[in-house]
C-alpha positions in Angstrom: -61.3 30.5 -30.1 -63.6 31.6 -33.0 -64.9 28.0 -33.3 -65.7 28.0 -29.6 -67.6 31.3 -29.9 -69.5 30.4 -33.2 -70.1 26.8 -32.2 -71.0 27.8 -28.7 -73.6 30.2 -29.9 -75.1 27.6 -32.3 -74.9 24.9 -29.5 -76.6 27.2 -27.0 -79.4 27.9 -29.5 -79.7 24.2 -30.2 -79.9 23.4 -26.4 -82.3 26.1 -25.6 -84.7 25.4 -28.5 -85.0 21.8 -27.4 -87.0 22.8 -24.3 -90.0 24.4 -26.2 -89.8 21.7 -28.9 -90.1 19.0 -26.2 -93.6 20.4 -25.4 -94.8 19.3 -28.8 -92.4 16.5 -29.8 -91.0 13.4 -28.3 -87.5 13.9 -26.8 -85.5 12.4 -29.7 -87.4 14.4 -32.3 -87.1 17.6 -30.3 -83.3 17.0 -30.1 -83.2 16.5 -33.9 -85.3 19.6 -34.6 -83.2 21.7 -32.3 -80.1 20.4 -34.0 -81.4 21.5 -37.4 -81.9 25.0 -36.1 -78.4 25.0 -34.6 -77.0 23.7 -37.9 -78.4 26.7 -39.8 -76.7 29.2 -37.6 -73.6 27.1 -37.3 -73.0 27.0 -41.1 -73.3 30.7 -41.5 -71.1 31.4 -38.5 -68.4 28.8 -39.3 -68.2 30.0 -42.9 -68.0 33.7 -42.1 -65.9 33.7 -38.9 -64.1 30.4 -38.4 -63.0 28.6 -41.6 -62.4 31.7 -43.7 -59.5 30.3 -45.7 -61.5 27.8 -47.6 -61.8 28.6 -51.3 -64.3 25.8 -52.0 -67.6 26.8 -53.6 -70.4 27.5 -51.1 -72.6 24.8 -52.6 -69.8 22.2 -51.9 -69.3 23.5 -48.4 -73.1 23.4 -47.7 -73.4 19.8 -49.0 -70.5 18.6 -46.9 -71.7 20.6 -43.9 -75.1 18.9 -44.1 -73.5 15.5 -44.4 -71.2 16.1 -41.4 -74.0 17.5 -39.3 -76.5 14.8 -40.2 -74.0 12.3 -38.9 -73.3 14.5 -35.9 -77.1 15.0 -35.2 -77.5 11.2 -35.2 -74.6 10.9 -32.8 -76.0 13.6 -30.5 -79.5 12.1 -30.6 -78.1 8.7 -29.7 -75.8 10.0 -26.9 -78.6 12.2 -25.5 -81.1 9.3 -25.5 -78.6 6.9 -23.9 -77.5 9.5 -21.4 -81.0 10.4 -20.5 -81.9 6.7 -19.9 -78.9 6.5 -17.5 -79.6 9.8 -15.7 -83.4 9.6 -15.2 -83.1 7.3 -12.1 -80.5 9.6 -10.6 -81.9 13.1 -11.4 -85.5 12.8 -12.6 -86.8 13.2 -16.2 -86.4 17.0 -16.9 -82.9 17.4 -15.4 -81.8 14.2 -17.0 -82.9 15.3 -20.4 -81.2 18.7 -20.1 -77.9 17.2 -18.8 -77.9 14.4 -21.4 -78.6 16.8 -24.2 -75.8 19.2 -23.1 -73.3 16.4 -22.8 -74.2 15.0 -26.2 -73.9 18.5 -27.8 -70.4 18.8 -26.2 -69.3 15.4 -27.6 -70.8 16.3 -31.0 -68.9 19.7 -31.0 -65.5 17.8 -30.9 -66.5 15.6 -33.8 -67.9 18.6 -35.7 -64.7 20.6 -35.5 -62.5 17.8 -36.7 -64.8 16.9 -39.5 -65.5 20.4 -40.7 -61.8 21.3 -40.7 -60.9 18.1 -42.6 -63.9 17.9 -45.0 -66.3 20.9 -45.1 -64.1 24.0 -45.0 -60.8 22.5 -46.2 -58.8 24.3 -48.9 -59.7 23.0 -52.4 -57.3 20.4 -53.7 -55.7 22.2 -56.6 -53.9 19.9 -59.0 -50.2 19.8 -58.6 -48.2 20.7 -61.6 -46.8 17.8 -63.5 -43.1 17.7 -64.5 -44.1 18.4 -68.1 -45.8 21.7 -67.1 -42.8 22.7 -65.0 -40.5 22.3 -68.0 -42.5 24.6 -70.3 
């Protein structure tokens, strides 16, 4: 539930920012720029409210967060561009862009949750005690 709230807020910001950015940038670049803004909010919200059990250093979490989100941003941009191309003949340019971007963000959210849980905010891998240490 916390992921949905935190991620939903970041995704809403991402989606809403794309509209004014599209006034100055081509659609794919506006999608990427909006994703960068959403990522900033997402990292802070996920770290503080969602994946609180991770004991990994913040620098490691940030590095992995950026890597996961860079891959996700590319996926979202690709899906948004493909979806827009398919929807323009059916809905017109502006609605197609909005719908394609929203659908791509939703698909990216699933990938993000799984990757952040497994990579970014996982518990650190403490070394297991060897049999020699257990005997002492």
